[in-house]
Backbone as numpy.savetxt, mean C-alpha at the origin, in Angstrom:
# Nx Ny Nz CAx CAy CAz Cx Cy Cz
-18.59 62.28 95.52 -18.03 60.92 95.53 -18.92 59.99 94.72
-20.19 60.13 94.90 -21.13 59.30 94.14 -21.05 59.61 92.66
-20.89 60.94 92.35 -20.78 61.34 90.93 -19.53 60.75 90.29
-18.42 60.73 90.98 -17.17 60.18 90.46 -17.32 58.70 90.19
-17.96 58.00 91.08 -18.16 56.56 90.90 -19.06 56.28 89.72
-20.07 57.12 89.55 -21.00 56.95 88.42 -20.31 57.21 87.10
-19.45 58.23 87.07 -18.69 58.55 85.83 -17.75 57.42 85.47
-17.09 56.88 86.49 -16.16 55.77 86.23 -16.91 54.57 85.69
-18.06 54.32 86.25 -18.85 53.17 85.78 -19.32 53.38 84.35
-19.72 54.62 84.07 -20.16 54.94 82.70 -19.03 54.80 81.71
-17.84 55.29 82.09 -16.66 55.19 81.22 -16.30 53.73 80.96
-16.40 52.94 82.03 -16.08 51.50 81.89 -17.06 50.81 80.97
-18.31 51.26 81.13 -19.35 50.67 80.27 -19.13 51.04 78.82
-18.76 52.29 78.55 -18.48 52.75 77.19 -17.28 52.03 76.59
-16.26 51.84 77.45 -15.06 51.13 76.98 -15.40 49.70 76.60
-16.25 49.11 77.42 -16.65 47.73 77.14 -17.44 47.66 75.86
-18.30 48.64 75.67 -19.09 48.67 74.43 -18.21 48.85 73.22
-17.23 49.71 73.30 -16.29 49.94 72.18 -15.51 48.68 71.90
-15.09 47.99 72.87 -14.32 46.77 72.68 -15.17 45.70 72.01
-16.39 45.56 72.43 -17.30 44.57 71.83 -17.58 44.90 70.38
-17.75 46.17 70.07 -17.99 46.61 68.69 -16.80 46.31 67.79
-15.62 46.56 68.32 -14.40 46.27 67.54 -14.26 44.78 67.28
-14.57 44.03 68.33 -14.46 42.57 68.16 -15.46 42.08 67.12
-16.66 42.61 67.19 -17.69 42.21 66.23 -17.29 42.59 64.81
-16.72 43.81 64.71 -16.27 44.26 63.38 -15.15 43.35 62.86
-14.28 43.00 63.78 -13.17 42.12 63.38 -13.69 40.76 62.95
-14.67 40.29 63.73 -15.28 39.01 63.37 -15.94 39.07 61.99
-16.61 40.18 61.76 -17.25 40.35 60.46 -16.23 40.36 59.32
-15.12 41.06 59.61 -14.04 41.10 58.60 -13.47 39.69 58.35
-13.29 38.97 59.45 -12.76 37.60 59.32 -13.73 36.73 58.54
-15.02 36.88 58.88 -16.02 36.09 58.15 -16.04 36.44 56.66
-15.90 37.73 56.39 -15.88 38.16 54.99 -14.66 37.61 54.26
-13.52 37.67 54.95 -12.29 37.12 54.35 -12.45 35.63 54.12
-13.05 34.93 55.10 -13.26 33.49 54.94 -14.18 33.18 53.76
-15.24 34.00 53.67 -16.15 33.80 52.55 -15.46 34.04 51.21
-14.68 35.10 51.17 -13.94 35.39 49.94 -12.93 34.28 49.62
-12.26 33.81 50.69 -11.28 32.74 50.50 -11.96 31.47 50.03
-13.09 31.15 50.64 -13.81 29.95 50.21 -14.32 30.07 48.78
-14.80 31.28 48.46 -15.28 31.50 47.10 -14.13 31.38 46.10
-12.99 31.97 46.48 -11.81 31.89 45.61 -11.34 30.45 45.46
-11.35 29.74 46.60 -10.93 28.34 46.58 -11.87 27.51 45.70
-13.17 27.75 45.83 -14.14 27.03 45.01 -13.93 27.34 43.53
-13.64 28.61 43.28 -13.39 29.01 41.89 -12.17 28.31 41.32
-11.09 28.26 42.13 -9.85 27.60 41.70 -10.10 26.11 41.50
-10.81 25.49 42.46 -11.10 24.07 42.32 -11.94 23.78 41.10
-12.92 24.65 40.87 -13.77 24.46 39.68 -12.95 24.61 38.41
-12.06 25.61 38.41 -11.21 25.82 37.23 -10.30 24.63 36.99
-9.68 24.16 38.08 -8.80 23.00 37.95 -9.59 21.79 37.47
-10.78 21.62 38.02 -11.61 20.49 37.62 -11.97 20.58 36.15
-12.34 21.77 35.70 -12.68 21.96 34.28 -11.48 21.73 33.37
-10.31 22.20 33.81 -9.09 22.01 33.03 -8.74 20.53 32.91
-8.86 19.82 34.02 -8.59 18.38 33.99 -9.58 17.66 33.10
-10.85 18.08 33.25 -11.88 17.46 32.42 -11.62 17.75 30.95
-11.26 18.99 30.63 -10.95 19.35 29.25 -9.74 18.58 28.74
-8.75 18.44 29.62 -7.56 17.69 29.23 -7.91 16.22 28.95
-8.76 15.65 29.78 -9.19 14.27 29.57 -9.99 14.13 28.28
-10.86 15.11 28.02 -11.63 15.08 26.77 -10.70 15.17 25.57
-9.72 16.05 25.67 -8.75 16.19 24.56 -7.97 14.90 24.35
-7.60 14.27 25.47 -6.86 13.01 25.36 -7.73 11.93 24.72
-9.00 11.89 25.11 -9.92 10.90 24.52 -10.08 11.17 23.03
-10.26 12.44 22.67 -10.40 12.79 21.25 -9.14 12.43 20.48
-7.99 12.67 21.10 -6.72 12.34 20.45 -6.59 10.84 20.25
-6.98 10.07 21.26 -6.93 8.61 21.15 -7.90 8.11 20.08
-9.08 8.71 20.03 -10.04 8.32 19.01 -9.50 8.60 17.61
-8.88 9.76 17.46 -8.30 10.11 16.16 -7.18 9.15 15.79
-6.36 8.78 16.78 -5.26 7.85 16.52 -5.78 6.47 16.14
-6.84 6.04 16.85 -7.45 4.74 16.53 -8.03 4.76 15.12
-8.72 5.86 14.78 -9.30 5.97 13.44 -8.21 5.96 12.38
-7.11 6.63 12.69 -5.98 6.65 11.75 -5.40 5.25 11.56
-5.23 4.55 12.68 -4.68 3.19 12.61 -5.64 2.26 11.86
-6.94 2.42 12.11 -7.91 1.60 11.39 -7.82 1.87 9.89
-7.69 3.15 9.55 -7.56 3.49 8.13 -6.32 2.88 7.52
-5.21 2.94 8.26 -3.96 2.37 7.75 -4.09 0.85 7.59
-4.77 0.22 8.55 -4.96 -1.23 8.47 -5.82 -1.58 7.25
-6.89 -0.80 7.05 -7.76 -1.05 5.91 -7.01 -0.87 4.59
-6.19 0.17 4.52 -5.40 0.41 3.31 -4.41 -0.73 3.10
-3.76 -1.15 4.21 -2.79 -2.25 4.11 -3.48 -3.53 3.66
-4.67 -3.80 4.21 -5.40 -5.00 3.81 -5.80 -4.93 2.34
-6.25 -3.75 1.93 -6.63 -3.58 0.52 -5.43 -3.78 -0.39
-4.30 -3.16 -0.01 -3.09 -3.32 -0.83 -2.64 -4.77 -0.88
-2.75 -5.45 0.27 -2.36 -6.85 0.32 -3.26 -7.69 -0.56
-4.57 -7.46 -0.47 -5.50 -8.21 -1.30 -5.28 -7.92 -2.77
-5.03 -6.65 -3.08 -4.79 -6.27 -4.48 -3.52 -6.91 -4.99
-2.47 -6.87 -4.16 -1.20 -7.48 -4.57 -1.35 -8.98 -4.76
-2.06 -9.63 -3.84 -2.28 -11.07 -3.96 -3.08 -11.40 -5.21
-4.08 -10.57 -5.50 -4.89 -10.80 -6.70 -4.03 -10.65 -7.95
-3.22 -9.61 -7.98 -2.35 -9.40 -9.13 -1.35 -10.54 -9.28
-0.83 -10.99 -8.12 0.12 -12.09 -8.15 -0.55 -13.37 -8.64
-1.77 -13.61 -8.16 -2.50 -14.80 -8.61 -2.83 -14.70 -10.10
-3.21 -13.51 -10.54 -3.49 -13.31 -11.97 -2.24 -13.60 -12.80
-1.12 -13.13 -12.26 0.14 -13.36 -12.97 0.45 -14.85 -13.03
0.28 -15.55 -11.91 0.56 -16.98 -11.87 -0.39 -17.74 -12.81
-1.67 -17.37 -12.77 -2.63 -18.05 -13.64 -2.30 -17.81 -15.11
-1.93 -16.57 -15.42 -1.54 -16.26 -16.80 -0.29 -17.04 -17.19
0.64 -17.10 -16.23 1.89 -17.82 -16.48 1.62 -19.30 -16.73
0.84 -19.92 -15.86 0.54 -21.35 -16.01 -0.22 -21.61 -17.31
-1.18 -20.76 -17.60 -1.97 -20.94 -18.82 -1.12 -20.84 -20.07
-0.26 -19.84 -20.11 0.57 -19.65 -21.30 1.60 -20.78 -21.46
2.19 -21.18 -20.34 3.17 -22.26 -20.43 2.51 -23.58 -20.81
1.33 -23.82 -20.28 0.61 -25.04 -20.66 0.27 -25.03 -22.14
-0.17 -23.88 -22.62 -0.48 -23.75 -24.04 0.78 -23.93 -24.88
1.87 -23.36 -24.39 3.13 -23.48 -25.11 3.59 -24.93 -25.18
3.47 -25.63 -24.05 3.89 -27.03 -24.03 3.00 -27.88 -24.95
1.70 -27.64 -24.91 0.78 -28.40 -25.76 1.06 -28.15 -27.24
1.30 -26.88 -27.57 1.60 -26.54 -28.96 2.90 -27.19 -29.41
3.88 -27.20 -28.51 5.17 -27.79 -28.86 5.06 -29.28 -29.08
4.31 -29.95 -28.22 4.14 -31.40 -28.38 3.36 -31.73 -29.65
2.35 -30.93 -29.92 1.55 -31.17 -31.12 2.39 -30.95 -32.38
3.19 -29.91 -32.38 4.04 -29.64 -33.54 5.08 -30.73 -33.72
5.63 -31.19 -32.61 6.63 -32.26 -32.68 6.01 -33.54 -33.22
4.79 -33.85 -32.79 4.12 -35.07 -33.26 3.81 -34.98 -34.75
3.35 -33.82 -35.21 3.04 -33.65 -36.62 4.30 -33.73 -37.47
5.37 -33.14 -36.96 6.61 -33.16 -37.70 7.18 -34.57 -37.77
7.09 -35.32 -36.66 7.60 -36.68 -36.65 6.80 -37.57 -37.59
5.51 -37.33 -37.69 4.67 -38.15 -38.55 4.89 -37.85 -40.03
5.27 -36.64 -40.35 5.42 -36.23 -41.75 6.81 -36.47 -42.31
7.79 -36.74 -41.47 9.16 -36.92 -41.93 9.55 -38.38 -41.89
10.43 -38.80 -42.79 10.94 -40.19 -42.78 11.74 -40.46 -41.51
11.86 -41.73 -41.23 12.60 -42.12 -40.04 14.04 -41.68 -40.11
14.58 -41.59 -41.36 15.99 -41.20 -41.51 16.23 -39.78 -41.06
15.18 -38.98 -41.11 15.35 -37.57 -40.72 14.95 -37.32 -39.27
14.63 -38.36 -38.52 14.16 -38.18 -37.15 15.22 -37.54 -36.27
16.48 -37.91 -36.50 17.55 -37.32 -35.70 17.69 -35.83 -35.98
17.58 -35.44 -37.25 17.67 -34.02 -37.61 16.49 -33.27 -37.03
15.31 -33.91 -37.02 14.13 -33.25 -36.47 14.30 -33.00 -34.97
14.91 -33.94 -34.29 15.14 -33.79 -32.87 16.03 -32.59 -32.58
16.99 -32.37 -33.53 17.90 -31.25 -33.32 17.21 -29.91 -33.45
16.07 -29.89 -34.15 15.38 -28.62 -34.37 14.40 -28.31 -33.25
14.24 -29.20 -32.28 13.32 -28.95 -31.19 13.91 -27.90 -30.25
13.11 -27.51 -29.29 13.55 -26.48 -28.36 14.81 -26.91 -27.62
15.61 -25.92 -27.31 16.86 -26.19 -26.60 16.58 -26.70 -25.20
17.38 -27.67 -24.73 17.22 -28.14 -23.34 17.37 -27.00 -22.33
18.25 -26.03 -22.65 18.44 -24.90 -21.74 17.18 -24.05 -21.66
16.51 -23.88 -22.80 15.28 -23.10 -22.82 14.18 -23.84 -22.06
14.08 -25.15 -22.29 13.10 -25.95 -21.55 13.35 -25.88 -20.05
14.61 -25.92 -19.68 14.96 -25.84 -18.26 14.52 -24.50 -17.67
14.74 -23.43 -18.42 14.35 -22.09 -17.96 12.84 -22.00 -17.79
12.10 -22.58 -18.76 10.64 -22.56 -18.65 10.15 -23.39 -17.47
10.80 -24.50 -17.22 10.41 -25.34 -16.09 10.65 -24.61 -14.76
11.74 -23.88 -14.69 12.01 -23.07 -13.49 10.95 -21.98 -13.32
10.56 -21.41 -14.45 9.54 -20.36 -14.41 8.20 -20.93 -13.96
7.86 -22.09 -14.51 6.58 -22.69 -14.14 6.60 -23.15 -12.68
7.74 -23.53 -12.17 7.87 -23.92 -10.76 7.93 -22.70 -9.85
7.86 -21.52 -10.46 7.87 -20.25 -9.74 9.17 -20.02 -8.98
10.24 -20.60 -9.50 11.57 -20.31 -8.97 12.12 -19.16 -9.81
11.60 -17.98 -9.54 11.83 -16.84 -10.42 13.29 -16.37 -10.47
14.01 -16.36 -9.37 15.42 -15.95 -9.47 16.23 -16.84 -10.41
16.07 -18.16 -10.26 16.82 -19.08 -11.13 16.30 -19.01 -12.57
14.99 -18.82 -12.72 14.42 -18.69 -14.07 14.96 -17.44 -14.76
15.09 -16.37 -14.01 15.64 -15.12 -14.57 17.06 -15.34 -15.06
17.86 -15.99 -14.22 19.26 -16.24 -14.61 19.32 -17.16 -15.83
18.49 -18.20 -15.85 18.51 -19.17 -16.96 18.05 -18.53 -18.26
17.01 -17.72 -18.22 16.52 -17.05 -19.42 17.53 -16.03 -19.94
18.12 -15.28 -19.05 19.13 -14.30 -19.45 20.31 -14.98 -20.13
20.75 -16.09 -19.54 21.89 -16.82 -20.11 21.52 -17.39 -21.48
20.32 -17.91 -21.60 19.91 -18.49 -22.89 19.88 -17.42 -23.98
19.35 -16.24 -23.65 19.29 -15.16 -24.64 20.68 -14.71 -25.05
21.59 -14.64 -24.10 22.96 -14.23 -24.40 23.67 -15.25 -25.29
23.44 -16.53 -25.01 24.14 -17.58 -25.75 23.46 -17.94 -27.07
22.17 -17.62 -27.18 21.42 -18.00 -28.38 20.59 -16.83 -28.90
21.24 -15.73 -29.25 20.48 -14.53 -29.67 19.67 -14.74 -30.95
20.10 -15.65 -31.80 19.40 -15.87 -33.06 18.43 -17.03 -33.04
18.30 -17.71 -31.92 17.41 -18.87 -31.83 15.95 -18.42 -31.86
15.07 -19.26 -32.44 13.65 -18.89 -32.49 13.06 -18.67 -31.10
13.56 -19.44 -30.13 13.00 -19.31 -28.78 13.52 -18.07 -28.04
14.52 -17.40 -28.61 15.09 -16.24 -27.92 14.06 -15.12 -27.77
13.18 -14.99 -28.75 12.15 -13.94 -28.68 11.20 -14.23 -27.51
10.70 -15.47 -27.46 9.81 -15.82 -26.36 10.54 -15.75 -25.01
11.81 -16.11 -25.03 12.59 -16.06 -23.79 12.66 -14.64 -23.25
12.73 -13.66 -24.16 12.77 -12.26 -23.73 11.45 -11.88 -23.03
10.35 -12.33 -23.60 9.05 -12.05 -22.98 8.97 -12.67 -21.58
9.34 -13.95 -21.47 9.26 -14.63 -20.18 10.24 -14.04 -19.18
11.34 -13.50 -19.68 12.28 -12.83 -18.78 11.61 -11.62 -18.12
10.84 -10.88 -18.90 10.10 -9.77 -18.33 9.08 -10.23 -17.30
8.42 -11.34 -17.58 7.46 -11.90 -16.63 8.16 -12.31 -15.33
9.33 -12.92 -15.45 10.08 -13.34 -14.26 10.47 -12.15 -13.40
10.87 -11.05 -14.05 11.19 -9.84 -13.28 9.94 -9.27 -12.61
8.82 -9.30 -13.31 7.57 -8.80 -12.74 7.19 -9.59 -11.50
7.33 -10.91 -11.58 6.97 -11.77 -10.45 7.82 -11.47 -9.22
9.01 -10.94 -9.42 9.89 -10.58 -8.31 9.75 -9.11 -7.92
8.76 -8.44 -8.54 8.50 -7.02 -8.28 9.68 -6.15 -8.68
10.42 -6.61 -9.63 11.52 -5.82 -10.20 10.94 -5.06 -11.40
10.10 -4.08 -11.06 9.24 -3.47 -12.06 10.01 -2.66 -13.11
11.05 -1.97 -12.70 11.80 -1.17 -13.67 12.41 -2.06 -14.76
13.01 -3.17 -14.33 13.60 -4.10 -15.29 12.52 -4.72 -16.17
11.38 -5.06 -15.56 10.28 -5.66 -16.33 9.73 -4.68 -17.37
9.58 -3.42 -17.00 9.09 -2.41 -17.93 10.04 -2.27 -19.12
11.32 -2.20 -18.83 12.30 -2.04 -19.90 12.26 -3.22 -20.87
12.16 -4.43 -20.34 12.17 -5.64 -21.18 10.88 -5.75 -21.99
9.74 -5.57 -21.36 8.47 -5.70 -22.08 8.30 -4.58 -23.11
8.75 -3.39 -22.78 8.65 -2.29 -23.74 9.55 -2.57 -24.95
10.74 -3.08 -24.68 11.64 -3.41 -25.80 11.07 -4.54 -26.64
10.44 -5.51 -25.98 9.84 -6.63 -26.70 8.75 -6.12 -27.65
7.87 -5.24 -27.13 6.76 -4.73 -27.95 7.26 -3.88 -29.12
8.36 -3.16 -28.91 8.90 -2.31 -29.98 9.64 -3.13 -31.04
10.37 -4.14 -30.61 11.16 -4.93 -31.55 10.32 -5.99 -32.27
9.27 -6.47 -31.61 8.46 -7.54 -32.21 6.97 -7.16 -32.15
6.58 -6.09 -32.81 5.18 -5.62 -32.73 4.16 -6.60 -33.28
4.61 -7.51 -34.18 3.68 -8.48 -34.77 3.62 -9.79 -33.99
4.41 -9.90 -32.96 4.39 -11.12 -32.14 3.08 -11.21 -31.38
2.50 -12.39 -31.27 1.22 -12.53 -30.54 1.30 -12.08 -29.08
2.49 -12.08 -28.52 2.65 -11.68 -27.12 2.85 -10.17 -26.97
2.95 -9.42 -28.03 3.20 -7.98 -27.94 2.10 -7.25 -27.16
0.80 -7.53 -27.41 -0.23 -6.85 -26.61 -0.11 -7.14 -25.12
0.18 -8.39 -24.80 0.34 -8.75 -23.39 1.57 -8.09 -22.79
2.60 -7.93 -23.60 3.81 -7.25 -23.11 3.48 -5.82 -22.71
2.69 -5.13 -23.54 2.29 -3.76 -23.19 1.42 -3.73 -21.95
0.55 -4.71 -21.84 -0.30 -4.75 -20.64 0.55 -5.03 -19.40
1.58 -5.83 -19.53 2.49 -6.06 -18.41 3.19 -4.77 -18.03
3.53 -3.95 -19.03 4.13 -2.64 -18.75 3.16 -1.80 -17.92
1.89 -1.82 -18.31 0.86 -1.06 -17.59 0.79 -1.48 -16.13
0.76 -2.79 -15.89 0.64 -3.29 -14.52 1.85 -2.89 -13.67
3.02 -2.92 -14.28 4.22 -2.51 -13.55 4.18 -1.02 -13.23
3.76 -0.22 -14.21 3.65 1.22 -13.98 2.63 1.53 -12.90
1.55 0.80 -12.90 0.52 0.99 -11.88 1.07 0.67 -10.50
1.79 -0.44 -10.38 2.34 -0.82 -9.08 3.41 0.15 -8.61
4.03 0.84 -9.53 5.03 1.86 -9.16 4.37 3.20 -8.86
3.06 3.28 -9.01 2.36 4.53 -8.76 2.41 5.51 -9.91
2.78 5.03 -11.09 2.89 5.90 -12.27 1.57 5.85 -13.06
0.54 6.46 -12.47 -0.81 6.37 -13.04 -0.89 7.00 -14.43
-0.27 8.15 -14.60 -0.34 8.83 -15.90 0.34 8.01 -17.00
1.50 7.45 -16.67 2.21 6.62 -17.64 1.41 5.37 -17.97
0.76 4.80 -16.96 -0.06 3.61 -17.18 -1.23 3.92 -18.12
-1.86 5.07 -17.94 -2.96 5.46 -18.83 -2.48 5.62 -20.26
-1.31 6.24 -20.42 -0.75 6.44 -21.76 -0.48 5.10 -22.44
0.09 4.15 -21.68 0.38 2.83 -22.24 -0.90 2.08 -22.57
-1.92 2.21 -21.74 -3.21 1.57 -22.03 -3.80 2.08 -23.34
-3.76 3.39 -23.52 -4.30 3.97 -24.74 -3.50 3.51 -25.97
-2.21 3.38 -25.79 -1.37 2.89 -26.89 -1.71 1.45 -27.23
-1.89 0.64 -26.20 -2.25 -0.77 -26.40 -3.58 -0.88 -27.15
-4.56 -0.12 -26.75 -5.88 -0.17 -27.40 -5.78 0.29 -28.85
-4.95 1.29 -29.10 -4.81 1.81 -30.45 -4.09 0.83 -31.38
-3.03 0.19 -30.86 -2.23 -0.71 -31.69 -2.89 -2.08 -31.88
-3.56 -2.57 -30.85 -4.13 -3.93 -30.91 -5.59 -3.89 -30.44
-6.45 -3.20 -31.15 -7.84 -3.01 -30.69 -8.64 -4.29 -30.56
-8.30 -5.32 -31.34 -9.09 -6.56 -31.34 -8.55 -7.62 -30.38
-7.45 -7.33 -29.71 -6.83 -8.33 -28.85 -7.55 -8.41 -27.50
-7.39 -9.57 -26.87 -7.97 -9.74 -25.52 -7.31 -8.79 -24.53
-6.04 -8.50 -24.75 -5.33 -7.55 -23.87 -5.95 -6.17 -23.99
-6.37 -5.79 -25.20 -7.00 -4.48 -25.39 -8.34 -4.42 -24.67
-9.08 -5.53 -24.70 -10.37 -5.57 -24.00 -10.16 -5.36 -22.50
-9.17 -6.03 -21.94 -8.86 -5.84 -20.53 -8.37 -4.42 -20.27
-7.65 -3.88 -21.24 -7.13 -2.51 -21.09 -8.27 -1.51 -21.03
-9.31 -1.72 -21.84 -10.46 -0.81 -21.81 -11.15 -0.85 -20.46
-11.31 -2.05 -19.93 -11.94 -2.17 -18.61 -11.07 -1.51 -17.54
-9.79 -1.69 -17.64 -8.88 -1.11 -16.66 -8.86 0.41 -16.76
-8.87 0.92 -17.99 -8.82 2.36 -18.21 -10.08 3.04 -17.67
-11.22 2.36 -17.77 -12.47 2.95 -17.29 -12.50 3.07 -15.76
-11.65 2.33 -15.07 -11.62 2.36 -13.61 -10.55 3.28 -13.07
-9.77 3.88 -13.93 -8.66 4.72 -13.49 -9.06 6.20 -13.49
């Protein structure tokens, strides 16, 4: 009886030991799984954090590139605006200077002619002066009313093709088109002027006007060709001097 009780106690003790060992093993497994899960979770969080950080860095780089691009476009736009304004001012200054010279020359010629002719011929002398229509066109041009000046000059040339002022009117018509950035029309007119009237004092300037129009149209090669032609045909002219300076910068 005592032996049976001892065996039962021993068996119970062994069973208890086995149960505790299993529980401990299970706990160890759970702890291992938790550690693995935590490690995996940390890895995922780190990866997500790195991806977000990389995405933010890429976004910042993209924004920086966009800002740099916009700054470049603004700088180009400012340069083009300044260049256009300078060219426009140069055109206006040239226009004012030439018209002032033209008016002074006309008044001086009229005064000399009036002084050299008898009073009886004064009426005939008045008839030989510039046409009122031509004067009106020049006044519109000098007032920088280019659309009306263009129409007035075109009409004068059509109605007075043989008049002495028709040649100059053709030149100023090209200038009026240039002022309106109608470059194709200006090129055609100035080129025709230079070809038809190569000995006219305005012929070198007409070619230079062609160059400026070609440049503004982005026709760099054509502009270089015209500059070389200008220098070759009129080497001693002020237009040729400007052409040499311009050619050296192209």
